[in-house]
Structure formats: structure tokens, C-alpha cells
C-alpha positions in Angstrom: -36.3 -2.1 32.2 -33.6 -0.4 30.0 -30.0 0.0 31.1 -28.4 3.5 30.9 -26.4 2.4 27.8 -29.5 1.4 25.9 -30.9 4.9 26.4 -27.8 6.5 24.8 -27.8 7.5 21.2 -25.0 6.4 18.9 -21.9 8.5 19.3 -21.2 10.9 16.4 -18.4 10.0 14.0 -14.9 10.8 15.2 -15.8 11.2 18.8 -13.0 10.1 21.1 -10.2 11.4 18.9 -10.8 15.1 19.2 -12.9 15.3 16.1 -10.0 14.1 13.8 -12.0 11.5 12.0 -10.9 9.6 8.9 -13.3 11.5 6.7 -10.5 13.8 5.4 -7.4 11.5 5.7 -6.0 10.0 2.5 -5.9 6.3 1.8 -2.6 4.6 1.2 -3.4 4.6 -2.6 -3.7 8.4 -2.6 -0.3 9.0 -0.8 2.7 10.0 -2.9 5.8 7.9 -2.2 9.2 9.6 -1.8 10.3 8.1 -5.1 7.3 9.4 -7.0 7.8 12.9 -5.4 11.5 12.8 -6.6 10.4 11.8 -10.1 8.0 14.7 -10.3 10.6 17.1 -9.1 13.3 15.8 -11.5 11.8 15.1 -14.9 15.1 15.7 -16.7 17.0 13.2 -14.5 14.3 10.6 -15.0 14.4 11.2 -18.8 18.2 10.8 -18.9 18.0 7.6 -16.8 15.4 6.1 -19.1 17.3 6.9 -22.2 20.5 5.3 -20.8 18.5 2.2 -19.6 17.0 1.8 -23.1 20.4 2.2 -24.8 22.0 -0.4 -22.4 19.2 -2.9 -23.3 19.6 -2.3 -27.0 23.4 -2.7 -26.8 24.1 0.9 -27.9 26.0 1.6 -24.7 28.1 -0.9 -22.9 28.6 -0.8 -19.1 32.2 -0.3 -18.1 34.1 -0.8 -14.9 34.5 2.0 -12.3 36.8 4.6 -13.7 38.3 5.2 -10.2 38.9 1.7 -8.8 38.1 -0.7 -11.6 35.2 -2.4 -9.9 33.1 -4.3 -12.4 29.9 -3.5 -10.6 29.6 0.1 -11.7 26.7 2.6 -11.9 26.2 5.4 -14.4 26.8 8.9 -13.2 25.5 11.7 -15.4 27.6 14.9 -15.2 25.2 16.6 -17.6 21.6 15.4 -17.9 21.3 17.1 -21.3 23.6 14.3 -22.6 22.1 11.1 -21.3 24.6 8.8 -23.1 27.7 10.6 -21.8 28.2 9.0 -18.4 31.0 8.2 -16.0 30.9 4.7 -14.7 31.5 4.5 -11.0 31.1 1.9 -8.3 28.5 2.6 -5.6 31.1 3.9 -3.2 32.8 6.2 -5.7 29.5 7.4 -7.0 28.3 8.5 -3.6 31.7 10.2 -3.0 31.3 12.0 -6.3 27.9 13.3 -5.3 29.2 14.3 -1.9 32.1 16.2 -3.6 29.6 18.0 -6.0 27.4 18.9 -3.1 30.3 20.4 -1.1 31.5 22.2 -4.3 28.1 23.7 -4.8 27.9 24.9 -1.2 31.1 27.0 -1.5 
């Protein structure tokens, strides 16, 4: 004698989750990371950063201390992305403050 479960046919795909099966969802490999999205939206910035990185490796540009506080651990800030080697050297704190200042200036 068969039990009621043996008489049942296999459930269709995606039953139990409202029909929202995995057939249309993207795999992790297909998802775009926030970094990749930023790179696609800002090709000029990416180009300027790559140019400067290459120049630093070749010794064409030398990293300097922060122009505000003198901290030796400084980052490059591009005031104009058309000129990738013309940078202001700022520590992380002063670099963030500069971007905040520029954002506030642009809003007014």
C-alpha cells in the first residue's frame, strides 16, 4: 500500500517561495562590486590614479609629506584629473577634510 506522499508528484521549481526561484537571480560572479561600479562611472579618475601610480613606481614622482600637517603617511589628492601628476599630498584625515570642503563648496 502506498502512502499519501508517494502518490504526490514532485513539486514544481520555486514552489514555497512565491515563485521567486533562482532561475533568474545572478550568481556571485555576475554581480558588480561597488568598486567596479565606481570605476565604470569615473574612468578619468581611474586613469589619473593609474598614471600617478606608474610614475611613483618609476621614480618620476616622489611622495611628499602632508602639506597641511607634515604627516609622512600622505595620499595624493588630484585637484584636476586632466593633470594626473599635479597632486596635493595630504594625510588621510586632511584628504577627507578636503573632499568634505569641496562637497560643501559645490552644494552652495
